N, C-alpha and C positions, 0 to 999 in steps of 0.2 A: 846574719841579717840579710845578706844578699840572697841566701838560699830562700829565706822567707818571702822576699819580694818576688823572686822567680816563681815560687810555688803559687803565690797569690795571682800573679799574671797569667800563669798557666790555667788556673781555676777560672778566672774571668773569661779567658779566651774560649775555654771549653763550654762555659755556660752560654756565651754569645753564639757559639757554633750550634749548640743544641736548640737555642731559641730560633736561630735562622732556619734550621732544618724543619722545625715545627711550623714556622711561617710559610716556608716553601711548600710543605705538604698541605697546609691549610689552603694555600692559594691554588693548589692543584685539585682540591676537592670540588666536586660538581653536584649540584642539586637541581633536579628537573622539577619545574612547576607546571603542572598540567591543568588546563582549564576545563571544567565540566559545567557548562552553562546552558540551560534550556532542557527541552524534553529528552528523556532517555529513550533512544531509538536504537535499532540495529546499527545504524551508521555511527552513532555515538559510542556504542559498545566496541565496534571495530576500531575506532580512533583511539579510545582510551587504552584498550588492550594492546594495541600496536605500540603505543608510546611507553607503556609499562615494560613491555618486552625489550624495546629499544634501550631503555634506561638500564636494564639488566645486562644487555650485551655490551653496552659502553662503560660498564663498571661505575655507574654513578654512585655517589655516596648516599643519596636519599631521593625520595619522590614526595612532592607535596601536591595533592589534588585539591584545587580550589572548587568548591561545590556551591552552586546556586541552581536549584531545580525544584520544580513542583512535582517531579516524578515522571512516570512514563511506563514503558513495558517492563514487566517483572523479569521476563526471560533475558532481556538485554542487561538489566541490572545484575542478574545472577552471573552472567558472563563476565562483567566487570569485577564483581565480587571474587570470582574464581581467579581472575588474573592478579588481583591484589594479594590473595592468600598464597598463591604459588610464587610470588615475587621474592627473589633473594635479596633485593634491595629494600630497606625499610620504607614503607609507604605510610604517610600520615595524611589525614583529611583536615581540610580547613573549610569549615562552613562559614561562608562569607555573609550569606543572607538567610537561606533556608535549605534544608535537605529533607524534603517532604516525600512521603510514599516510597517509591523505589529508590529515591536518593538516600533515604535513611539506611537502607540495607548496605549500600556502597560505603556510607560513612562508618557504620558499625564494623565493617570488614577491615578498616585501617588499624595499624598497630597503635597509633595515638590519634586522638581527636582534639582539634582546636576549634573554638567557636568565636566568632567576632561578637562584640557587644550588640545586642538586639536581634541576634540570629536565633533560629530554632530548628529542631529536627524531630521527625516522627510522623504521626497521622498517616498510617500506611494501610488502611483498610482496602482490601482488594475490590476491584470493579470488573465484572459483575460480582456481587457478593453471594457466593454459593458456598455450601459446606466444603466442596472439593477445593475451591480456590482458597478459602480461608485456612483449611488444614495445610495446604501446600506452602502458602506464603508465611504462615506462622512458623512452620518447621524451618524454613530458610532463615528467618530472623533469629529464632532461638539457637539453631546450630551455629550460626555466625557469631552470635554474642558469646556462646560458650567457648568457641575457638579462640576468641580474644580475651577471655577471662572477665567478661562483663555479665551483669545480672540478666539472665535469660527471661525472667518474668517481665522486666520492663520492656524488653524487645517484643515479647508476645503481646504486651499491652498496647504497643503501637499498632498492632494488626487487628486485635480482637477487643472491642469495647465492652464485651460482656464479662471480661475478667476483672476481678477485684485486686488491683495492684496497690499495695500499701504506700501511702503518701500521695496518691493521685485520686482525683474525683471519680467515684464509681459511675459506670455507664458512659464514660468518655474515653476516646482514644488518647493514649499517651503522646503528648507533643511537648518536648523538652525545650525550655529556654536555655540560654547559655549558662545562667546561674544554676538552674535545676540540673542540667546535664553534669556540671562540675560537681555538684553535691552528690549525684547518683552514681558517679564513677563513669559517666558516659562522655566526659570531656576531661582532658588533662590540663587544660589551661584556657583562659579567655584571652585571646590575642587580637589586636586590632590590625595587624599587618603580617606579611610574610617575613619581614625582618625580625619581628618578635618571635616567630616560630623558629627561625634559624638560630636565634640566640638560645632559645629553650632547648633545642635539639643538639646544641654544640656545633652547629654548622656555620656560625658567623664567620665571615671572611671567605666563604666558599663562593665559587662562581655559580650564579643562578642562571639556569637556562629556561627561559619562559617559553612554553609551547602552547600555541593556539591552533585551532583547526584551520587547515588550508581551505582554499575556495571550493575544491571538490568535496571535501568532507562537509563543509557548511551547506553546500547546495544539496547534497544527498540527505543530510540531516533535515533540511527544510522540506524536501519533497516527500520524505517518508513519514512525516507527521500525520496523525489521524485526520485533522481538519483539512490540511492541504491536499491529502489524497482524495478526500471526499469532494473538495472543490474541483480538482482536476477531472474527476469522473463526471461531475455535473456539467462542467464547461464542455467536455467532449460530447456528452449526450445532447445538450442543448444545441451545440453547433451542428450535429447531425440533423436535428429537427429543423433548424433554420435552412439547411441545405435542401430539405424536402419541400420547404415552402417557397424557395426562390429558384429562379431560372439559372441554369449553368452551375459550374463549380467555382466558388468565389472565396472571399475572405473567411467566411464561416467554416468552410471545409478545411482550410489551412490551420485555423485555430483549433478545430477538432483534432486534426492529426497531431498537432503540437502538444495538446493537452494529454492525449493518450500516450504519446511518445515519452513525455515527462513522467507520467504515472508508471509506466513499465520500466523506463530507463532508470528512475530513481531506485526501484527495487533491485534491478540487476546490479547497479553500482554498489548498493548496500550489501549485496550478497544474499538477499532474502528471496529473490525471484529467479526461477530457472527460465530457460528459453522456451520451454514447451508452452507456457501460457501465452507468450507472445505469438507463437505459431497458431495456437488455437484462436486467438483474437483475430488475427488476419484471416484465418479460414472462416470465422463467423461473419466477418464483413463481406467476404467474397460470396458466401452462401446467401446473404441477405440481398446483395446486388443481383444475383441470379434470380432470386425470388421477385425482385422489383421488376425485372425484365419479363417475367412470366405472369400473365394475369391469374388472379386467384391466390389463395394462401395455402401452401402445401408444405411438403417435407423440407424443401430448401429453407423456407422461412423459419420453421420450427427449429431445425438443426442449427441455423445461423444464430438465432437468439440464445439457444442453449450454450453454444460455443462461446458466444460473447459474454454471457453471465459467468460461466465457469472460469474463463480466462481472467476476468476481473477479480473474482474471489480468490483464486489461487495465486495471483500475482502479488497479493498483499503479504506482509510478513506472517500473518496467520489467517486461516479461513474465517475466524471470528471477526477480525478487523476488516477483512474483505466484505463480509456480509453487512457489517455496520456501514461501511463507506458506500456500498452499493445501494443499501436501503435509503440512506440519506439522499443520495444522488437521484434515485428514482422518484422520491417524494418531491424534491425540488424541480425535477424535470416535468412531472405531472402538473405542478402548479404553473410552470412556465408555458406549457403547450397552449392553453386557451388564450393566454396573452399574445403569444406569437401568431396564433390563428387570426386573431382580431387585427393585429398590426400588419401582417403580411398576406392575409388571404389564405385560401385553401392550398393544400400541398400540391405541387406540380406533379409529384409521383402518382398520387391518387387520380389526378386528372387524366393521366395516360391510361389508367385502368378502368375508370368509370366514366360513362357517357354523361356529361354534365349539361348538355344542351339538347333540347327536344328537337326532333326531326319532323318539321311541318312543312306543308306546301307553301305557306306564306313566307317562309325563309328561303324558298328556292329549291327545296328538295322534291324530287319527283320519284315516285315509286316505280320500280321496274316491273314489267309484265310477268305474269305467272306462266304456268305450263299448260293452261287450258287448251291452247291451240294444238297440243300433242294428243289430245283425246281421240282415240280411234285410229291413230297412226301406227304403222308397223315399223319394226327395226330388227336389230340383231344384238344379242348379248355378247359383249366382248370379254366378259369375265363370267365365271360360274355365278349363278344367283342362288345364295343359300340363306335366306331368301333374297338378301340385298346384294347388289353388285352394280356393274356399270354396263350401259348399253348405248348404242348409237341409233337414234330415232330421228327421222327426217333430217339426217345430216348433222344432228347435234349430239354430242357426247354428254350423257346425263346419268345421274345416280337413280336407280330404280329398285323396286321391291317386287319380287315374284308373289303372286297370289296363292300362297299356301303350298306351292310345289317347288321342287328343286329343278332348276333348269341349267343345263350344261352350257359351256362356252360355245358360241356359234349358233345357238338355237334362235329360230325366228320368233319374235315376240310381238304382242299387240298391246297398246295402252288401253286399259279398261276403266281406270279411274284416275282422277287427278284431285288430290286432297291438299291444297295449298302447294307446298314444294315437294310433296310426296307423290311420286308417280308409281302407280300399281300396274303391273303387266302380267300377261299370261302367254303361254306358248300358243303359236298359231302356225297353220300350214300355208298361209298366204305368202 
């Protein structure tokens, strides 16, 4: 009997020890929850990829990506997709509200997909819609779906509305609700919270490390958005125009510098802009300032404008985005110029290059005398006349033109005609 009690006590102790070990191990489990909220940009790609790599280095037990996005840049989404696929730590996606366009590609890349009630995913038609873009994006979606064992036809239907996908309306892009995704194998469960996902994945009791973008990431994310980039360029251009219409360097000049600094700085911090577009932009400004100081429109002005445009285009994440942003900015600036002209008057820069006031005697201007008094006078050529040159006549140093002959320096000359400011001379022995 005693042996039976001892054996039972040993068994209970062993079971309690095993349970305690399991609880201890569970308490040590860590799950990283990464927020993906807003437009998918290069800054967002860098942030998500960095956090996935960090979770792998720190031996996390799992990664949950909370997704709420209307999409963004496909190349940035592809970078996030690649980071998910190469992760040694299980990555699951939690669609809290919507995973549209490029966000759908990221969602499909996850090992498991969870969707909140009322959420949806899909609608990933590329913009601009060209055959090349359609083929590329469709291939990315199909290959990602196949990698995760999901129906590639549904993934293709999210991109190409011309495809006939069984169970979905013809001529429409596939956009899955939570229930439809669950039925189609594109969602593993409908969950209302991260805790529900932790329970489903067997991670309940794990330490949850919630990760949100820091201030730098949020700022860069904001500055590299399509609309914000266009606004910054527009503000910079309009500020330059205001500087042309006002005296001195003032608030508009500082605002212009700040706007362009934010435009280029955001790209540099996001890793999409090299330093050479910044140098080209500064060079363009310098060339245009030189042109402003020299009357007329010449090589400095043309080179400055070209440098300015090229810098803005290639400072963007892609030349296409740069062209779009620049086009929008130019349009808004053209609309703003007449308004500024009416409010501020003519540009001070042009007033230095163009005579805006008539020179009349009633305003006190007196014309200087001509060279008629030199007619018949003699002098000496102080430079060779081929046929023009310089001579001293009646003690005055003037520009003259020889009458059809070459006269050497030191030749005695005589004024034979005066045509306005043109003094015509000939050689003489007097």
